[in-house]
Predicted model as a PDB file, atoms N, CA, C, CB and O in Angstrom, pLDDT in the B-factor column:
MODEL        1                                                                  
ATOM      1  N   MET A   1     -15.395   0.910  16.413  1.00 77.00           N  
ATOM      2  CA  MET A   1     -15.512   1.877  15.224  1.00 77.00           C  
ATOM      3  C   MET A   1     -14.297   2.529  15.636  1.00 77.00           C  
ATOM      4  CB  MET A   1     -16.920   2.889  15.054  1.00 77.00           C  
ATOM      5  O   MET A   1     -14.132   3.520  14.925  1.00 77.00           O  
ATOM      6  N   GLU A   2     -13.576   2.423  16.299  1.00 93.00           N  
ATOM      7  CA  GLU A   2     -11.899   3.388  16.316  1.00 93.00           C  
ATOM      8  C   GLU A   2     -11.044   2.546  15.753  1.00 93.00           C  
ATOM      9  CB  GLU A   2     -11.100   3.833  17.934  1.00 93.00           C  
ATOM     10  O   GLU A   2     -10.176   3.182  15.154  1.00 93.00           O  
ATOM     11  N   ILE A   3     -10.847   0.963  15.647  1.00 94.00           N  
ATOM     12  CA  ILE A   3     -10.291   0.255  14.895  1.00 94.00           C  
ATOM     13  C   ILE A   3     -10.067   0.603  13.462  1.00 94.00           C  
ATOM     14  CB  ILE A   3     -10.839  -0.701  15.038  1.00 94.00           C  
ATOM     15  O   ILE A   3      -9.032   0.748  12.812  1.00 94.00           O  
ATOM     16  N   LYS A   4     -11.402   0.700  13.137  1.00 93.00           N  
ATOM     17  CA  LYS A   4     -11.781   0.973  11.742  1.00 93.00           C  
ATOM     18  C   LYS A   4     -11.210   2.174  11.135  1.00 93.00           C  
ATOM     19  CB  LYS A   4     -13.186   1.078  11.633  1.00 93.00           C  
ATOM     20  O   LYS A   4     -10.578   2.134  10.079  1.00 93.00           O  
ATOM     21  N   ASN A   5     -11.422   3.204  11.779  1.00 93.00           N  
ATOM     22  CA  ASN A   5     -11.202   4.753  11.617  1.00 93.00           C  
ATOM     23  C   ASN A   5      -9.648   4.534  11.336  1.00 93.00           C  
ATOM     24  CB  ASN A   5     -11.643   5.862  13.109  1.00 93.00           C  
ATOM     25  O   ASN A   5      -9.212   4.574  10.185  1.00 93.00           O  
ATOM     26  N   LYS A   6      -8.746   4.275  12.558  1.00 94.00           N  
ATOM     27  CA  LYS A   6      -7.286   4.022  12.492  1.00 94.00           C  
ATOM     28  C   LYS A   6      -6.884   3.321  11.016  1.00 94.00           C  
ATOM     29  CB  LYS A   6      -6.866   3.016  13.790  1.00 94.00           C  
ATOM     30  O   LYS A   6      -6.147   3.806  10.159  1.00 94.00           O  
ATOM     31  N   LEU A   7      -7.492   2.215  10.984  1.00 94.00           N  
ATOM     32  CA  LEU A   7      -7.120   1.370   9.627  1.00 94.00           C  
ATOM     33  C   LEU A   7      -7.381   2.338   8.236  1.00 94.00           C  
ATOM     34  CB  LEU A   7      -8.217  -0.141   9.527  1.00 94.00           C  
ATOM     35  O   LEU A   7      -6.573   2.494   7.321  1.00 94.00           O  
ATOM     36  N   THR A   8      -8.448   2.808   8.322  1.00 92.00           N  
ATOM     37  CA  THR A   8      -8.763   3.551   7.266  1.00 92.00           C  
ATOM     38  C   THR A   8      -7.636   4.739   7.028  1.00 92.00           C  
ATOM     39  CB  THR A   8     -10.179   4.066   7.500  1.00 92.00           C  
ATOM     40  O   THR A   8      -7.172   4.904   5.900  1.00 92.00           O  
ATOM     41  N   GLY A   9      -7.309   5.384   7.904  1.00 92.00           N  
ATOM     42  CA  GLY A   9      -6.248   6.608   7.829  1.00 92.00           C  
ATOM     43  C   GLY A   9      -5.047   5.889   7.572  1.00 92.00           C  
ATOM     44  O   GLY A   9      -4.251   6.548   6.904  1.00 92.00           O  
ATOM     45  N   ILE A  10      -4.618   4.628   7.919  1.00 93.00           N  
ATOM     46  CA  ILE A  10      -3.223   3.980   7.505  1.00 93.00           C  
ATOM     47  C   ILE A  10      -3.440   3.646   5.864  1.00 93.00           C  
ATOM     48  CB  ILE A  10      -2.852   2.406   8.511  1.00 93.00           C  
ATOM     49  O   ILE A  10      -2.527   3.842   5.062  1.00 93.00           O  
ATOM     50  N   LEU A  11      -4.769   3.113   5.457  1.00 92.00           N  
ATOM     51  CA  LEU A  11      -4.887   2.896   4.011  1.00 92.00           C  
ATOM     52  C   LEU A  11      -4.476   4.011   3.755  1.00 92.00           C  
ATOM     53  CB  LEU A  11      -6.149   2.533   3.354  1.00 92.00           C  
ATOM     54  O   LEU A  11      -3.423   4.121   3.127  1.00 92.00           O  
ATOM     55  N   LYS A  12      -5.148   5.070   4.143  1.00 90.00           N  
ATOM     56  CA  LYS A  12      -5.404   6.669   3.183  1.00 90.00           C  
ATOM     57  C   LYS A  12      -3.635   6.805   3.211  1.00 90.00           C  
ATOM     58  CB  LYS A  12      -6.607   8.488   4.291  1.00 90.00           C  
ATOM     59  O   LYS A  12      -3.118   6.731   2.096  1.00 90.00           O  
ATOM     60  N   ASP A  13      -2.927   6.948   4.096  1.00 90.00           N  
ATOM     61  CA  ASP A  13      -1.610   7.455   4.144  1.00 90.00           C  
ATOM     62  C   ASP A  13      -0.718   6.111   2.976  1.00 90.00           C  
ATOM     63  CB  ASP A  13      -1.036   7.549   6.098  1.00 90.00           C  
ATOM     64  O   ASP A  13       0.148   6.359   2.137  1.00 90.00           O  
ATOM     65  N   TYR A  14      -1.165   5.076   3.237  1.00 86.00           N  
ATOM     66  CA  TYR A  14      -0.397   4.134   2.260  1.00 86.00           C  
ATOM     67  C   TYR A  14      -0.508   4.505   1.029  1.00 86.00           C  
ATOM     68  CB  TYR A  14      -0.788   2.784   2.266  1.00 86.00           C  
ATOM     69  O   TYR A  14       0.458   4.796   0.323  1.00 86.00           O  
ATOM     70  N   ARG A  15      -1.859   4.530   0.616  1.00 83.00           N  
ATOM     71  CA  ARG A  15      -2.383   4.872  -1.048  1.00 83.00           C  
ATOM     72  C   ARG A  15      -1.894   6.223  -1.451  1.00 83.00           C  
ATOM     73  CB  ARG A  15      -4.174   4.933  -1.265  1.00 83.00           C  
ATOM     74  O   ARG A  15      -1.537   6.442  -2.609  1.00 83.00           O  
ATOM     75  N   GLY A  16      -1.869   7.232  -0.418  1.00 81.00           N  
ATOM     76  CA  GLY A  16      -1.902   8.761  -0.672  1.00 81.00           C  
ATOM     77  C   GLY A  16      -2.890   9.294  -1.593  1.00 81.00           C  
ATOM     78  O   GLY A  16      -2.835  10.038  -2.572  1.00 81.00           O  
ATOM     79  N   GLU A  17      -3.780   8.701  -0.993  1.00 80.00           N  
ATOM     80  CA  GLU A  17      -4.881   9.497  -1.818  1.00 80.00           C  
ATOM     81  C   GLU A  17      -6.230   8.969  -1.148  1.00 80.00           C  
ATOM     82  CB  GLU A  17      -4.835   9.157  -3.612  1.00 80.00           C  
ATOM     83  O   GLU A  17      -6.296   7.846  -0.649  1.00 80.00           O  
ATOM     84  N   SER A  18      -7.341   9.895  -1.176  1.00 81.00           N  
ATOM     85  CA  SER A  18      -8.431   9.308  -0.163  1.00 81.00           C  
ATOM     86  C   SER A  18      -9.185   8.661  -0.892  1.00 81.00           C  
ATOM     87  CB  SER A  18      -9.275  10.233   0.654  1.00 81.00           C  
ATOM     88  O   SER A  18      -9.444   9.005  -2.045  1.00 81.00           O  
ATOM     89  N   ILE A  19      -9.724   7.460  -0.237  1.00 84.00           N  
ATOM     90  CA  ILE A  19     -10.536   6.148  -0.479  1.00 84.00           C  
ATOM     91  C   ILE A  19     -11.703   5.739   0.638  1.00 84.00           C  
ATOM     92  CB  ILE A  19      -9.456   4.932  -0.522  1.00 84.00           C  
ATOM     93  O   ILE A  19     -11.652   6.034   1.832  1.00 84.00           O  
ATOM     94  N   GLU A  20     -12.605   5.105   0.079  1.00 86.00           N  
ATOM     95  CA  GLU A  20     -13.903   5.166   0.758  1.00 86.00           C  
ATOM     96  C   GLU A  20     -13.405   3.352   1.280  1.00 86.00           C  
ATOM     97  CB  GLU A  20     -15.647   5.590  -0.495  1.00 86.00           C  
ATOM     98  O   GLU A  20     -12.661   2.660   0.585  1.00 86.00           O  
ATOM     99  N   VAL A  21     -13.836   3.023   2.217  1.00 90.00           N  
ATOM    100  CA  VAL A  21     -13.861   1.841   2.478  1.00 90.00           C  
ATOM    101  C   VAL A  21     -15.010   1.284   3.249  1.00 90.00           C  
ATOM    102  CB  VAL A  21     -12.807   1.634   2.992  1.00 90.00           C  
ATOM    103  O   VAL A  21     -15.452   1.983   4.160  1.00 90.00           O  
ATOM    104  N   SER A  22     -15.551   0.131   3.014  1.00 93.00           N  
ATOM    105  CA  SER A  22     -16.627  -0.577   4.088  1.00 93.00           C  
ATOM    106  C   SER A  22     -16.019  -1.777   4.567  1.00 93.00           C  
ATOM    107  CB  SER A  22     -18.121  -1.011   3.435  1.00 93.00           C  
ATOM    108  O   SER A  22     -14.839  -2.079   4.389  1.00 93.00           O  
ATOM    109  N   ASP A  23     -16.980  -2.531   5.257  1.00 95.00           N  
ATOM    110  CA  ASP A  23     -16.321  -3.758   5.657  1.00 95.00           C  
ATOM    111  C   ASP A  23     -16.325  -4.892   4.631  1.00 95.00           C  
ATOM    112  CB  ASP A  23     -16.943  -4.235   6.877  1.00 95.00           C  
ATOM    113  O   ASP A  23     -15.704  -5.927   4.871  1.00 95.00           O  
ATOM    114  N   GLU A  24     -16.870  -4.759   3.727  1.00 97.00           N  
ATOM    115  CA  GLU A  24     -17.099  -5.371   2.558  1.00 97.00           C  
ATOM    116  C   GLU A  24     -16.032  -5.294   1.395  1.00 97.00           C  
ATOM    117  CB  GLU A  24     -18.273  -4.880   2.154  1.00 97.00           C  
ATOM    118  O   GLU A  24     -16.026  -6.089   0.455  1.00 97.00           O  
ATOM    119  N   THR A  25     -15.012  -4.121   1.568  1.00 94.00           N  
ATOM    120  CA  THR A  25     -14.121  -3.627   0.791  1.00 94.00           C  
ATOM    121  C   THR A  25     -13.323  -4.901   0.916  1.00 94.00           C  
ATOM    122  CB  THR A  25     -13.506  -2.232   1.173  1.00 94.00           C  
ATOM    123  O   THR A  25     -13.186  -5.615   1.909  1.00 94.00           O  
ATOM    124  N   THR A  26     -12.754  -5.056  -0.471  1.00 95.00           N  
ATOM    125  CA  THR A  26     -11.297  -6.195  -0.677  1.00 95.00           C  
ATOM    126  C   THR A  26     -10.320  -5.513  -0.652  1.00 95.00           C  
ATOM    127  CB  THR A  26     -11.064  -7.073  -2.035  1.00 95.00           C  
ATOM    128  O   THR A  26     -10.523  -4.299  -0.652  1.00 95.00           O  
ATOM    129  N   PHE A  27      -9.176  -5.902  -0.628  1.00 92.00           N  
ATOM    130  CA  PHE A  27      -7.648  -5.275  -1.106  1.00 92.00           C  
ATOM    131  C   PHE A  27      -7.640  -5.416  -2.430  1.00 92.00           C  
ATOM    132  CB  PHE A  27      -6.260  -6.021  -0.535  1.00 92.00           C  
ATOM    133  O   PHE A  27      -7.151  -4.469  -3.047  1.00 92.00           O  
ATOM    134  N   ASP A  28      -8.023  -6.284  -3.025  1.00 92.00           N  
ATOM    135  CA  ASP A  28      -8.353  -6.101  -4.456  1.00 92.00           C  
ATOM    136  C   ASP A  28      -8.893  -5.207  -5.176  1.00 92.00           C  
ATOM    137  CB  ASP A  28      -8.916  -6.792  -4.765  1.00 92.00           C  
ATOM    138  O   ASP A  28      -8.463  -4.805  -6.257  1.00 92.00           O  
ATOM    139  N   GLN A  29     -10.272  -4.700  -4.380  1.00 92.00           N  
ATOM    140  CA  GLN A  29     -10.926  -3.287  -4.829  1.00 92.00           C  
ATOM    141  C   GLN A  29      -9.754  -2.246  -4.684  1.00 92.00           C  
ATOM    142  CB  GLN A  29     -12.324  -2.795  -3.801  1.00 92.00           C  
ATOM    143  O   GLN A  29      -9.513  -1.470  -5.609  1.00 92.00           O  
ATOM    144  N   LEU A  30      -9.189  -2.239  -3.774  1.00 91.00           N  
ATOM    145  CA  LEU A  30      -8.565  -1.065  -3.590  1.00 91.00           C  
ATOM    146  C   LEU A  30      -7.009  -1.256  -4.226  1.00 91.00           C  
ATOM    147  CB  LEU A  30      -8.637  -0.694  -2.008  1.00 91.00           C  
ATOM    148  O   LEU A  30      -6.130  -0.476  -3.861  1.00 91.00           O  
ATOM    149  N   GLY A  31      -6.775  -2.106  -4.991  1.00 90.00           N  
ATOM    150  CA  GLY A  31      -5.525  -2.265  -5.992  1.00 90.00           C  
ATOM    151  C   GLY A  31      -4.402  -2.644  -5.234  1.00 90.00           C  
ATOM    152  O   GLY A  31      -3.313  -2.114  -5.455  1.00 90.00           O  
ATOM    153  N   PHE A  32      -4.536  -3.456  -4.412  1.00 90.00           N  
ATOM    154  CA  PHE A  32      -3.430  -4.089  -3.509  1.00 90.00           C  
ATOM    155  C   PHE A  32      -2.742  -5.059  -3.847  1.00 90.00           C  
ATOM    156  CB  PHE A  32      -3.808  -4.504  -2.441  1.00 90.00           C  
ATOM    157  O   PHE A  32      -3.350  -6.094  -3.573  1.00 90.00           O  
ATOM    158  N   ASP A  33      -1.487  -5.306  -4.445  1.00 91.00           N  
ATOM    159  CA  ASP A  33      -0.840  -6.721  -4.755  1.00 91.00           C  
ATOM    160  C   ASP A  33      -0.290  -7.023  -3.544  1.00 91.00           C  
ATOM    161  CB  ASP A  33       0.282  -6.805  -5.925  1.00 91.00           C  
ATOM    162  O   ASP A  33      -0.247  -6.329  -2.528  1.00 91.00           O  
ATOM    163  N   SER A  34       0.201  -8.316  -3.779  1.00 89.00           N  
ATOM    164  CA  SER A  34       0.674  -9.237  -2.365  1.00 89.00           C  
ATOM    165  C   SER A  34       1.794  -8.257  -1.846  1.00 89.00           C  
ATOM    166  CB  SER A  34       1.424 -11.069  -2.714  1.00 89.00           C  
ATOM    167  O   SER A  34       1.809  -8.085  -0.627  1.00 89.00           O  
ATOM    168  N   LEU A  35       2.536  -7.731  -2.441  1.00 93.00           N  
ATOM    169  CA  LEU A  35       3.797  -6.791  -1.545  1.00 93.00           C  
ATOM    170  C   LEU A  35       3.293  -5.746  -1.120  1.00 93.00           C  
ATOM    171  CB  LEU A  35       5.098  -6.247  -2.309  1.00 93.00           C  
ATOM    172  O   LEU A  35       4.073  -5.097  -0.423  1.00 93.00           O  
ATOM    173  N   ASP A  36       1.944  -5.154  -1.302  1.00 92.00           N  
ATOM    174  CA  ASP A  36       1.472  -4.015  -0.701  1.00 92.00           C  
ATOM    175  C   ASP A  36       0.797  -4.276   0.514  1.00 92.00           C  
ATOM    176  CB  ASP A  36       0.670  -3.324  -1.536  1.00 92.00           C  
ATOM    177  O   ASP A  36       0.666  -3.469   1.434  1.00 92.00           O  
ATOM    178  N   LYS A  37       0.262  -5.742   0.471  1.00 91.00           N  
ATOM    179  CA  LYS A  37      -0.438  -6.100   1.556  1.00 91.00           C  
ATOM    180  C   LYS A  37       0.751  -6.738   2.709  1.00 91.00           C  
ATOM    181  CB  LYS A  37      -1.642  -7.179   1.040  1.00 91.00           C  
ATOM    182  O   LYS A  37       0.603  -6.588   3.922  1.00 91.00           O  
ATOM    183  N   VAL A  38       1.644  -7.287   2.246  1.00 91.00           N  
ATOM    184  CA  VAL A  38       2.693  -7.621   3.337  1.00 91.00           C  
ATOM    185  C   VAL A  38       3.088  -6.293   3.951  1.00 91.00           C  
ATOM    186  CB  VAL A  38       4.039  -8.406   2.736  1.00 91.00           C  
ATOM    187  O   VAL A  38       3.004  -6.156   5.172  1.00 91.00           O  
ATOM    188  N   GLU A  39       3.631  -5.040   2.968  1.00 93.00           N  
ATOM    189  CA  GLU A  39       3.992  -4.049   3.845  1.00 93.00           C  
ATOM    190  C   GLU A  39       3.028  -3.286   4.519  1.00 93.00           C  
ATOM    191  CB  GLU A  39       4.719  -3.265   3.261  1.00 93.00           C  
ATOM    192  O   GLU A  39       3.383  -2.612   5.486  1.00 93.00           O  
ATOM    193  N   LEU A  40       1.493  -3.296   4.035  1.00 93.00           N  
ATOM    194  CA  LEU A  40       0.603  -2.827   5.027  1.00 93.00           C  
ATOM    195  C   LEU A  40       0.524  -3.437   6.196  1.00 93.00           C  
ATOM    196  CB  LEU A  40      -0.531  -2.792   4.621  1.00 93.00           C  
ATOM    197  O   LEU A  40       0.581  -2.825   7.262  1.00 93.00           O  
ATOM    198  N   LEU A  41       0.379  -4.768   6.090  1.00 94.00           N  
ATOM    199  CA  LEU A  41       0.477  -5.658   7.483  1.00 94.00           C  
ATOM    200  C   LEU A  41       1.667  -5.261   8.532  1.00 94.00           C  
ATOM    201  CB  LEU A  41       0.757  -7.284   7.068  1.00 94.00           C  
ATOM    202  O   LEU A  41       1.435  -5.135   9.735  1.00 94.00           O  
ATOM    203  N   MET A  42       2.720  -5.109   8.067  1.00 95.00           N  
ATOM    204  CA  MET A  42       3.954  -4.675   8.858  1.00 95.00           C  
ATOM    205  C   MET A  42       3.710  -3.120   9.467  1.00 95.00           C  
ATOM    206  CB  MET A  42       5.349  -4.718   7.798  1.00 95.00           C  
ATOM    207  O   MET A  42       4.131  -2.737  10.559  1.00 95.00           O  
ATOM    208  N   LYS A  43       2.906  -2.286   8.472  1.00 95.00           N  
ATOM    209  CA  LYS A  43       2.653  -1.101   9.034  1.00 95.00           C  
ATOM    210  C   LYS A  43       1.424  -0.921  10.132  1.00 95.00           C  
ATOM    211  CB  LYS A  43       2.475  -0.285   7.937  1.00 95.00           C  
ATOM    212  O   LYS A  43       1.253  -0.086  11.020  1.00 95.00           O  
ATOM    213  N   ILE A  44       0.767  -1.874   9.764  1.00 96.00           N  
ATOM    214  CA  ILE A  44      -0.404  -2.077  10.871  1.00 96.00           C  
ATOM    215  C   ILE A  44       0.132  -2.653  12.204  1.00 96.00           C  
ATOM    216  CB  ILE A  44      -1.572  -3.138  10.322  1.00 96.00           C  
ATOM    217  O   ILE A  44      -0.060  -2.137  13.305  1.00 96.00           O  
ATOM    218  N   GLU A  45       0.875  -3.864  11.948  1.00 96.00           N  
ATOM    219  CA  GLU A  45       1.441  -4.420  13.480  1.00 96.00           C  
ATOM    220  C   GLU A  45       1.978  -3.213  14.137  1.00 96.00           C  
ATOM    221  CB  GLU A  45       2.763  -5.651  13.423  1.00 96.00           C  
ATOM    222  O   GLU A  45       1.577  -2.944  15.270  1.00 96.00           O  
ATOM    223  N   GLU A  46       2.913  -2.395  13.502  1.00 96.00           N  
ATOM    224  CA  GLU A  46       3.913  -1.521  14.196  1.00 96.00           C  
ATOM    225  C   GLU A  46       2.925  -0.360  14.960  1.00 96.00           C  
ATOM    226  CB  GLU A  46       5.097  -0.809  12.998  1.00 96.00           C  
ATOM    227  O   GLU A  46       3.164   0.041  16.099  1.00 96.00           O  
ATOM    228  N   ASP A  47       1.660   0.159  14.057  1.00 95.00           N  
ATOM    229  CA  ASP A  47       0.816   1.063  14.613  1.00 95.00           C  
ATOM    230  C   ASP A  47      -0.165   0.599  15.846  1.00 95.00           C  
ATOM    231  CB  ASP A  47       0.067   1.538  13.518  1.00 95.00           C  
ATOM    232  O   ASP A  47      -0.575   1.302  16.770  1.00 95.00           O  
ATOM    233  N   PHE A  48      -0.392  -0.630  15.618  1.00 96.00           N  
ATOM    234  CA  PHE A  48      -1.503  -1.152  16.726  1.00 96.00           C  
ATOM    235  C   PHE A  48      -0.604  -1.895  17.622  1.00 96.00           C  
ATOM    236  CB  PHE A  48      -2.829  -2.207  16.116  1.00 96.00           C  
ATOM    237  O   PHE A  48      -1.086  -1.894  18.754  1.00 96.00           O  
ATOM    238  N   GLY A  49       0.479  -2.510  17.564  1.00 96.00           N  
ATOM    239  CA  GLY A  49       1.264  -2.968  18.548  1.00 96.00           C  
ATOM    240  C   GLY A  49       0.845  -4.483  18.561  1.00 96.00           C  
ATOM    241  O   GLY A  49       0.858  -5.083  19.636  1.00 96.00           O  
ATOM    242  N   ILE A  50       0.480  -5.112  17.421  1.00 97.00           N  
ATOM    243  CA  ILE A  50       0.472  -6.487  17.317  1.00 97.00           C  
ATOM    244  C   ILE A  50       0.927  -7.272  16.645  1.00 97.00           C  
ATOM    245  CB  ILE A  50      -0.270  -6.812  17.253  1.00 97.00           C  
ATOM    246  O   ILE A  50       1.408  -6.761  15.634  1.00 97.00           O  
ATOM    247  N   MET A  51       1.044  -8.489  16.702  1.00 96.00           N  
ATOM    248  CA  MET A  51       1.642  -9.389  15.591  1.00 96.00           C  
ATOM    249  C   MET A  51       0.631 -10.298  15.301  1.00 96.00           C  
ATOM    250  CB  MET A  51       2.964 -10.164  15.962  1.00 96.00           C  
ATOM    251  O   MET A  51      -0.197 -10.808  16.054  1.00 96.00           O  
ATOM    252  N   PHE A  52       0.895 -10.491  13.561  1.00 96.00           N  
ATOM    253  CA  PHE A  52      -0.035 -11.301  13.069  1.00 96.00           C  
ATOM    254  C   PHE A  52       0.590 -12.505  12.662  1.00 96.00           C  
ATOM    255  CB  PHE A  52      -0.749 -10.710  12.063  1.00 96.00           C  
ATOM    256  O   PHE A  52       1.729 -12.512  12.194  1.00 96.00           O  
ATOM    257  N   ASN A  53      -0.182 -13.651  12.834  1.00 92.00           N  
ATOM    258  CA  ASN A  53       0.529 -14.865  12.433  1.00 92.00           C  
ATOM    259  C   ASN A  53       1.115 -14.934  10.789  1.00 92.00           C  
ATOM    260  CB  ASN A  53      -0.531 -16.062  12.707  1.00 92.00           C  
ATOM    261  O   ASN A  53       0.820 -14.145   9.891  1.00 92.00           O  
ATOM    262  N   ASP A  54       1.824 -15.858  10.719  1.00 88.00           N  
ATOM    263  CA  ASP A  54       2.417 -15.681   9.304  1.00 88.00           C  
ATOM    264  C   ASP A  54       1.296 -16.384   8.333  1.00 88.00           C  
ATOM    265  CB  ASP A  54       4.040 -16.461   9.153  1.00 88.00           C  
ATOM    266  O   ASP A  54       1.380 -16.039   7.154  1.00 88.00           O  
ATOM    267  N   ASP A  55       0.445 -17.153   8.599  1.00 89.00           N  
ATOM    268  CA  ASP A  55      -0.748 -17.740   7.793  1.00 89.00           C  
ATOM    269  C   ASP A  55      -1.888 -16.893   7.718  1.00 89.00           C  
ATOM    270  CB  ASP A  55      -1.232 -19.015   8.356  1.00 89.00           C  
ATOM    271  O   ASP A  55      -2.981 -17.393   7.451  1.00 89.00           O  
ATOM    272  N   LEU A  56      -1.757 -15.555   7.939  1.00 91.00           N  
ATOM    273  CA  LEU A  56      -3.099 -14.568   7.974  1.00 91.00           C  
ATOM    274  C   LEU A  56      -3.693 -14.590   6.833  1.00 91.00           C  
ATOM    275  CB  LEU A  56      -2.884 -13.091   8.252  1.00 91.00           C  
ATOM    276  O   LEU A  56      -2.987 -14.486   5.830  1.00 91.00           O  
ATOM    277  N   GLN A  57      -5.064 -14.723   6.698  1.00 91.00           N  
ATOM    278  CA  GLN A  57      -5.753 -14.910   5.514  1.00 91.00           C  
ATOM    279  C   GLN A  57      -6.795 -13.763   5.779  1.00 91.00           C  
ATOM    280  CB  GLN A  57      -6.343 -16.461   5.272  1.00 91.00           C  
ATOM    281  O   GLN A  57      -7.539 -13.826   6.758  1.00 91.00           O  
ATOM    282  N   VAL A  58      -6.836 -12.756   4.927  1.00 94.00           N  
ATOM    283  CA  VAL A  58      -8.300 -11.801   5.067  1.00 94.00           C  
ATOM    284  C   VAL A  58      -8.191 -11.484   3.859  1.00 94.00           C  
ATOM    285  CB  VAL A  58      -8.493 -10.408   6.130  1.00 94.00           C  
ATOM    286  O   VAL A  58      -7.150 -11.552   3.206  1.00 94.00           O  
ATOM    287  N   GLU A  59      -9.522 -11.023   3.371  1.00 93.00           N  
ATOM    288  CA  GLU A  59      -9.826 -10.513   1.801  1.00 93.00           C  
ATOM    289  C   GLU A  59     -10.383  -9.342   1.993  1.00 93.00           C  
ATOM    290  CB  GLU A  59     -10.826 -11.400   0.848  1.00 93.00           C  
ATOM    291  O   GLU A  59     -10.174  -8.553   1.071  1.00 93.00           O  
ATOM    292  N   THR A  60     -11.119  -8.884   3.000  1.00 95.00           N  
ATOM    293  CA  THR A  60     -11.989  -7.742   3.385  1.00 95.00           C  
ATOM    294  C   THR A  60     -11.419  -6.937   4.845  1.00 95.00           C  
ATOM    295  CB  THR A  60     -13.582  -8.397   3.602  1.00 95.00           C  
ATOM    296  O   THR A  60     -10.794  -7.341   5.825  1.00 95.00           O  
ATOM    297  N   ILE A  61     -11.948  -5.664   4.460  1.00 95.00           N  
ATOM    298  CA  ILE A  61     -11.432  -4.629   5.848  1.00 95.00           C  
ATOM    299  C   ILE A  61     -12.166  -5.018   7.015  1.00 95.00           C  
ATOM    300  CB  ILE A  61     -11.761  -2.888   5.680  1.00 95.00           C  
ATOM    301  O   ILE A  61     -11.742  -4.634   8.105  1.00 95.00           O  
ATOM    302  N   GLY A  62     -13.331  -5.807   6.947  1.00 96.00           N  
ATOM    303  CA  GLY A  62     -14.279  -5.976   7.723  1.00 96.00           C  
ATOM    304  C   GLY A  62     -13.295  -7.069   8.688  1.00 96.00           C  
ATOM    305  O   GLY A  62     -13.094  -6.702   9.845  1.00 96.00           O  
ATOM    306  N   GLN A  63     -12.695  -8.366   8.252  1.00 96.00           N  
ATOM    307  CA  GLN A  63     -12.245  -9.308   8.297  1.00 96.00           C  
ATOM    308  C   GLN A  63     -10.842  -8.708   8.990  1.00 96.00           C  
ATOM    309  CB  GLN A  63     -12.351 -10.022   7.020  1.00 96.00           C  
ATOM    310  O   GLN A  63     -10.740  -8.951  10.193  1.00 96.00           O  
ATOM    311  N   LEU A  64      -9.877  -8.040   8.444  1.00 96.00           N  
ATOM    312  CA  LEU A  64      -9.035  -7.524   9.125  1.00 96.00           C  
ATOM    313  C   LEU A  64      -9.487  -6.891  10.376  1.00 96.00           C  
ATOM    314  CB  LEU A  64      -8.436  -6.781   8.388  1.00 96.00           C  
ATOM    315  O   LEU A  64      -8.943  -7.285  11.408  1.00 96.00           O  
ATOM    316  N   VAL A  65     -10.433  -5.933  10.467  1.00 96.00           N  
ATOM    317  CA  VAL A  65     -10.793  -5.252  11.948  1.00 96.00           C  
ATOM    318  C   VAL A  65     -10.937  -6.278  12.698  1.00 96.00           C  
ATOM    319  CB  VAL A  65     -12.101  -4.344  12.112  1.00 96.00           C  
ATOM    320  O   VAL A  65     -10.531  -6.158  13.854  1.00 96.00           O  
ATOM    321  N   GLU A  66     -11.420  -7.311  12.369  1.00 96.00           N  
ATOM    322  CA  GLU A  66     -12.072  -8.444  13.267  1.00 96.00           C  
ATOM    323  C   GLU A  66     -10.712  -9.014  14.135  1.00 96.00           C  
ATOM    324  CB  GLU A  66     -12.902  -9.819  12.193  1.00 96.00           C  
ATOM    325  O   GLU A  66     -10.728  -9.273  15.338  1.00 96.00           O  
ATOM    326  N   LYS A  67      -9.269  -9.175  13.026  1.00 96.00           N  
ATOM    327  CA  LYS A  67      -8.382  -9.673  13.361  1.00 96.00           C  
ATOM    328  C   LYS A  67      -7.437  -8.943  14.531  1.00 96.00           C  
ATOM    329  CB  LYS A  67      -7.908  -9.931  12.266  1.00 96.00           C  
ATOM    330  O   LYS A  67      -6.814  -9.507  15.431  1.00 96.00           O  
ATOM    331  N   ILE A  68      -7.518  -7.579  14.254  1.00 96.00           N  
ATOM    332  CA  ILE A  68      -6.886  -6.630  14.823  1.00 96.00           C  
ATOM    333  C   ILE A  68      -7.184  -6.582  16.202  1.00 96.00           C  
ATOM    334  CB  ILE A  68      -7.111  -5.511  14.217  1.00 96.00           C  
ATOM    335  O   ILE A  68      -6.344  -6.450  17.092  1.00 96.00           O  
ATOM    336  N   ALA A  69      -9.000  -6.744  16.431  1.00 96.00           N  
ATOM    337  CA  ALA A  69      -9.488  -6.621  17.742  1.00 96.00           C  
ATOM    338  C   ALA A  69      -9.352  -7.521  18.542  1.00 96.00           C  
ATOM    339  CB  ALA A  69     -10.585  -6.395  17.809  1.00 96.00           C  
ATOM    340  O   ALA A  69      -9.289  -7.368  19.762  1.00 96.00           O  
ATOM    341  N   ALA A  70      -9.287  -8.652  17.896  1.00 95.00           N  
ATOM    342  CA  ALA A  70      -9.012  -9.907  18.601  1.00 95.00           C  
ATOM    343  C   ALA A  70      -7.520 -10.052  19.056  1.00 95.00           C  
ATOM    344  CB  ALA A  70      -9.390 -11.083  17.688  1.00 95.00           C  
ATOM    345  O   ALA A  70      -7.193 -10.801  19.976  1.00 95.00           O  
ATOM    346  N   LEU A  71      -6.664  -9.305  18.367  1.00 95.00           N  
ATOM    347  CA  LEU A  71      -5.453  -9.461  19.182  1.00 95.00           C  
ATOM    348  C   LEU A  71      -5.032  -8.357  19.704  1.00 95.00           C  
ATOM    349  CB  LEU A  71      -4.422  -9.980  18.546  1.00 95.00           C  
ATOM    350  O   LEU A  71      -3.810  -8.267  19.826  1.00 95.00           O  
ATOM    351  N   LYS A  72      -5.558  -7.637  19.990  1.00 88.00           N  
ATOM    352  CA  LYS A  72      -5.628  -6.416  20.855  1.00 88.00           C  
ATOM    353  C   LYS A  72      -5.866  -6.607  22.206  1.00 88.00           C  
ATOM    354  CB  LYS A  72      -6.596  -5.556  20.438  1.00 88.00           C  
ATOM    355  O   LYS A  72      -5.346  -5.897  23.067  1.00 88.00           O  
ATOM    356  N   LYS A  73      -6.813  -7.756  22.503  1.00 82.00           N  
ATOM    357  CA  LYS A  73      -7.491  -8.204  23.447  1.00 82.00           C  
ATOM    358  C   LYS A  73      -6.509  -8.546  24.571  1.00 82.00           C  
ATOM    359  CB  LYS A  73      -8.303  -9.259  22.983  1.00 82.00           C  
ATOM    360  O   LYS A  73      -6.923  -9.013  25.632  1.00 82.00           O  
TER     361      LYS A  73                                                      
ENDMDL                                                                          
END                                                                             
C-alpha cells in the first residue's frame, strides 16, 4: 500500500491536480499521452531508486505498482 500511496502522490504532483486512482485506472483514463508516460516513468525511477526495462508494458496503476514492488526486492 505504501508504494501505491507514494505513486498516487507522484501522479498528483505531475498532473498538478487532485486525482482519484484505483488499481484498474489506466493511464489513458488519466489523460497521459506517450510523452507523459515516459516523463512519469523517469520520475518514478528517480523517486523509488529503480530502473525499468526499456520494454516496460503497463496499462494500469495496479500493474505499475506490481512492477515497482518487484524491482524494489
